[in-house]
N, C-alpha and C positions, 0 to 999 in steps of 0.2 A: 370843620365844615366839610360836607361831602363833595366829591368831585362833581364838576359841571361838564356835561357832554353835549356837543352840538354836532349833528349829522347833516350831510348835504350830498348832492350828486356831483360826480366828476366824470369826465369822459362820457361814454354813452350810458353805461350802467354800473360804474363803480360807485361805491359809497365812501365818501370821505368822513372822517371823524376827528374832532378836536376834543382833547381831554384837558380840562382846566382845573388847576388847584387854586381855589379862592383864598387860601391861607398865605400863599407865597406869590401868586401871579404866574407861576410856571404854566406852560401850555404845550402839550404834545399833539402833533398830528400822527394818527395811525396810518402809516404808509404815505406815499406822496404821488398820487396818480396824476395830478394836473395842477400846475402852479396857480392859474387864474382863479378857479373856484376856492382853493385853499386861502388865497389872499383875500378874496371876497368874504369868506367866512370869518376870517380874522377881523376884517374891517367891521363886519356886522356885529360881532360879539364884543369888539374892543379888546380882545386878548392879544398877547404878544407871543409869537412862536419861540419856544425855547428848545424844543426837542422834536425829533421825528423817530418814531418807533416802527421799524420795518418788520413785517410778518414773513415776507419771502421775496425772492429775487426777481420775479416776473416783471417785465417792463411796465405793465400798467399799474404797478404798485411802487415803482422806484424812479420813474423817469423824471419826476420833478424835484428829486433830492438836490441835485447840484444847484439849480437856480434858486431854490429856497434857502439853501445854506449860504450862498453868496449874498443873498438879499438880507437875511436875518442873523447870520452867524450862529444858527441853531446847532445843537449837538445831534448827531445821527447815531442811532443804535440799531444794529443789524444782526441777523443770525451769523454765528461764526461759520456755518457751512455755506454761507453766501458771500464769503469774504472776497472772492475773485470777482463776483458780479457787482458788489457794492464796495468798491475799493477805498472810498473816501470817508467811510464811517469813522466815528470817533471812538466807538466801543463795539465790541462783538460779544454776543451772548449765546449761551447754550442752556440746556436743561439744568434746572436748579438755581440759575442765577436770578437776581432781583434787579429791577430797574426803578429808579426814583424819578418822579416828575414833581419837583418841589417836595412837598411832604407826602405825596401819594406814592404808594409802592405797588409795583406789579411783579408777579412771579412769572418767570419765563418757562413755558412748557413747550418742549419739542413735540409737534403734532404732524409728523410726516404722512405722506400718502398722496396728497395733491402734488407735492414736490418734496425732495429729500431735505431741503433746508428750512421747511416751514416751521415757524413758532407761533404760539398764541400767547397773549398777555392777559393774565388773570389778576385783576385788582380786587383782591379778596375782601378788603375792608368795605368796599363799595358794592361788592357782588356784581362786578362788571367784567365781562369777558370779551376780548377782541380776538375773534377767531379767524380773521383773514378769509382765505378760500377753503378752509377745512369744513366748516359748518355754515350753511345758509339757512335763512328762513324757509322752511319746508323743503330743504334740499341739502346737498353736500357738493364738494368739489369733485372734479374729474380726477381719476388716478392717472397721473402723468409720469410719475417715477415711483419705483418701489412696487409694492404689491397691494392688492385689495385688502389683505390682512393688515397692512400698515395703516391704511385709512380707517378701517373698521376699529382697530385698537385706539386710534386717536379719537374717533367719535365716541367710543365707549367711555373713554376717560372724561371727555367733556360732558357726557350725559350723566356722569356721577356727581356733577356739581349740584348745589342746592337748586331746587326747582324754581326759586324766585330769581336766580341769577340771570342777569340781562345779557343777551348775546348780540354783539355788534359784528356784522359780517362785511366782507369786502365788496359784495355785488348785490344788486337788486334784481334777482331772477325769480321773484316770488310768484308772479302769475304763471310763468311757464312751469315752475316747480309745482304749483297747485294743480295745474292741469294733469301733470304726470301722476302726482300723488292720488288724485281722484280716480285715475285710470286703474291704479293697482289696489286701491283701498276705498272702494266706492261707498261702503256702508259706514264709514267712520264719521260720526256726527261732529266730533271736534274738528276734524279736517274740513267738513262741509262749512262749518261756521267760520273757520279761519280763511278759507278760500273766498267766502262772501265778504269777509272783512278786507281782504286784499283788493278785491274789485272796488269796494267802496273807497278805499284809500287812494287807489289810482284815479278815480273820478274826482277826488278832492285834491289831487296833486301831491299826495303823500306816499310813503312807502313803509312797510312793516319792519322797520329796523329802529330800535332793537326789538327782538323777540325775547322769549325766556326759555330756559331749559325745560320747564314744565310744559309750556305750549308745544315745544318741539317733540318732547317725548310722547305727547298725546296725538300729534298730527303728522309728524315727519316720518315717512316710511323708512328712511335710511337709519333712523334710530330704533326702529321696531322690527328689524329683520329677524329677531328671535321669536316672533309671534307666529302661530300657525297660519293665520289668515294671509300674512305676507308671503310665507313659504308656499302656500297654495297658489297664490297669484302668479308665481314664477315657476310653478310645477316642480317645486323642490321640497315637497312634504318630507319631513324627517331629516332633512339635511342640516348641517351645522349653520348657525346664524351667519358666519362669514361667507358661506357659499350662497346663501340667500341674498346677502348684501351685494355680492359680486353680480349676481343675476339681475338684481334691481338696478345697479349702477350701469350695467351694460345695456339694459333696456332703456334707461334714461338717455344714454349716449345716442341711441337710435330714434328717440321719441321726437 
């Protein structure tokens, strides 16, 4: 049976996610932003927390690890490069490792750029990607460590996944991302439709997570920095895609 996934809000704009294996009953939380909403999601679904899979060390993704571990006895898996900031994890992972949640298997991909220790979890059999703060619906994370080239490379790697792959991100920034995307890519019909869908979702109390790789390649300007129209928008005609990407991200920082 395929994985079951439940998404919900945490904190102000974090997205919590539970990944449940119906074959074994195992259930992983992707990151641990806030204990209360995670416990409420577990109660709503009837699932039992067995694991926490950490994407990166920032406090809004790890601050509920200790209380959840004390309450449930769950296993904590964290990036090896975040060992000092997540000292009580049960396992540390790096590029090329695999993680099991019951009978479900996730490949660990190092996706630096937002921060040096960031990893994403790719459940290939289910075509589900948990991208943390690397790739958002209609956006991407800020470059806080490393280089713009690091984040561009990470995004290009994710963009090479199958178009039907579902992307679960760590925050709901969709409406602000849509406003920026429309400012830089105003003639993109796929983007216009996606922005309207985001507004409708907000009115209904929903959010556009998951998205898909195909939807993001069509509408997300940060995955389209190799296209002439995006280069023109940032006055970088003829520049390398990574330079266009940097100009786009720096514009978004000021937007």
